[in-house]
N, C-alpha and C positions, 0 to 999 in steps of 0.2 A: 504494500500500500504506500501511497505517497505521503511524505512527512507533513504536507499541508492539508491532507484530507482528514480534518479533525471532526467532521460531522457526517460520518458514515463511510468514509474511505472513498468518496466518489470524485473529489475535485483536487486539482493541483494548480490552482491559480488561473485556470481557464474555464471557459464555458460561462453559463448564467449562474452565478453563485446564489442568487436569491431563489432560483428554481431548485437548485440542489439542496439548499437548506430546507425548503418546504417539503420536498419529497422525503428526504432521509429523516428530517425532524418528525414528520408524521409517522414514519415507521417506528422510530424510537419511542414516540409517545404511546404507541399501541403495542409495545413489545410483549407485554404479558398476555395479550390476546392471541398471539400467534398469527397463523394464516387467516386471511379473510376469505369470503366465498369466492371472490374474484381469482383466488389462487388455488382453487380446488384441484385443478389439473396438476399444478406444480406439487401440491401436497402429495398426490398419489404417486408421482414419480419419486419424490424424496422418501416416502415411507417404504416403497418397495426396495429401494436401494439400501436403506438402513437395515431393513429386515434381512436382506441377503448378506450384508456386512456382518451382522451379529451372528448369523448362522455360520459364517466362515470363521469368525473370531473365536467362537466357543466360549470359554469362561471369561469373565471380566478381567481386564487389565487396565492400563492407564490410557486415557483418550485425550485427544486434542481437537477442539473445534475452532477453526480459523475463520473469524468473522461471525459474530453472534447476534445479529440484528434480531432474529427470532430464536429464542433458546429452546425450541421444542425438541431438537435432536439432543442437546446436552441433558435436558430434563428426562428424556426417555432413557438415555444411557445411564444417568445417575439412578433412576428407578430400578434399573437392571443390575445395580451394584458396581458400575464403573465410576471411579473418580475421574472427573473431567476438568481439563484446563481449557478455559475459554479465552481466546486471544483476539483482541480487536484494537485498532488504533484510536477509535473514538472514545474519549473519556466519558461522554454521556452514555454510550452503549455499555461501557464497562460498569458504570454506576448502576444502570438499570438491571444488568445481569446479576450484580452483587445483591441488589434488593430482592430479585426473584429467588436467588439461592437462600437468602436469609429467611424470607417469608415462607418458603416451602421446605426449608431444612434439607437442602440438596448439597451434595459434595461437588460443588463447582468452585474452582480456583480461577479467578479472573486476572489476566495479565494484559496490560496495555503495551502493545508492541507493533512494530512494522512487520507485515507478513513477508516482505522480501528479505528480512534478516531476523528470523525467529531466534529468540534467546535461549535455545534449548540444544543440548548436545545431540549429536548424530545417534540415531537408533534409540531414542528415548521413549517412543510411544508404540502401543499395541494397536491403536486405531487412530486415524486422522480423518476428519471430515471437513470439507470445504463446500458450502452451499452458495454458489455464485459469488464468492468473494473475489476470486481471480478476475471475474468479468469486469469489475469496476476499478481495476488497478492499471497503472501505467505499464507495468511489466508482468503480464500473466505468467510468462515462462519462468521468471525468477521466483514467483510465489509457488508455482508447482514444484520447482526444483527444491525449494526449502521444505515444503511439505513431504516430499519424497525422502529428503535427507534425514528427517527426524523419525522415520519409520524404522522399527526393528525388522530384521529378517523374519519373514513369515507374518508380518503385521498386515492389517487391512487398511485400505485407503479408499475413501468415497469422494469423488470430485464431481460436482454438478456445475454446469455452465449454461450459457445460451448457445443455441445451435447456429453456427455460422452459415449453414446451408439454407436457412429459411429466408423467405422473402423479407420479413421484418428485419432480420439481422443485416441483410444486404442494404436495406434502406438506411438503417442506423449507421452502418459503416460509411455510407456515402455522406450522410449528414456530418459525421465526425471529420471526414476529409475536407468537406467544404468549410468547416469551422476552423480549419488550420490545425487539426490534430486533437482537439478537445470536443467531446460530444456536448451539445448544448444542454442536455438534460443530466447526464451522468458524469461529465468531465472526461472520463475515459471509458471506452467500451471495447473489451477484448474477448469476444466470443470464440469458442472452439467448435469444431465439427466432430462427428463420429470418427472421421479419419484422424483428426487431431488427438482424440482420446487413444487411438491405437498407437500413434507416434510417441505419446508420453510413455506408454508401456515399454517400448523399445529403448527410449532414451534413458530411462531411470531404473532399469532392471526390475520392472514390475510385470506381473501377469494380469492381463485384463480378463476378468471373470464375467462381467456383464455390462452391456450398454442398455440403457433404458430411456425412454422418452414417451411423449404422448401428443397425439394430434388433437388439438382442442379448438382451433380457430382457423377458418378458411382465410381470414384476413392476414393472419400471421404466417401460415404455412404455404398457402396458395392451393389452387384447385388440383394441380398435378400430384403433389405429394399427398394431399388428403385422399385422393382416389386410390393411389397406390397403397397408402396406409390402410385403407378400408379393405383392400383385397389381400394384402400380404402382411401378416403380423410382424415379420422380420423388418419390413420397411417402417411399420408403425413404431417400432421400438427405437428407431433412429431419426424419425422425421419431424418431431415436435419442436416447439420453440425452446423448451427446457430439456436438456439432454445431460445424462450423467453416466459415469462408469464406476464400477467397483473393481479394485485392484488388490493383488496380494504381492507383497515385497519378496522377491526371490532371494534365496541365500546368495552370498557373494560369488561362490563358485559357479552357480547356475547363470549368473548375469554376464559372465565372460563369453 
């Protein structure tokens, strides 16, 4: 995350700061409520990926959630016996998550830090989750590299992003280019594609176990992908606006 992105990790001195403050400020204010009805499709993707990750992880270990606007995943992990570190650059997000942890007596340790330079040793975590944090950062590759670095061999990694292949992402990337590299709404917009999720596995010694997505809007996905998604489940799992992967960190000897 950028050092100047103090209100949700979205801006770095560019874009419409008032708009960014309003969007992320509204999300922070509603933090305890979690997903709204408008995000039901995203919720379904996230829940399926977390369920698969927990199945792979087996018994609880130490988890890291990078970017904790909505603490539903840390809350679920804590309820299953996982101590969870919640990392975010926004002091307001950190304050809210601490309040949630205290009110609900959850094992959540909140750390304010930059996602491109996580203050944890390599191989520290049994599970790392990133729900669209990398999307609103200047350097998504650096964020992913740091998240992979802190995984133990055999640990599980959940990365959720926006799908670069959708019509909506193409539109937003064009807006960002026209604005000189800063998205007018988010400051930075760094979506990945299903192909990008595969490349991450090869780059960081991970095994990609599952890709999941959901087609939920013709306006976002476009007619072609929606029709293909309706006909072929494999396409549907990769064609939606929100797309994510579950990975397992390979032992060092398997990564060579």
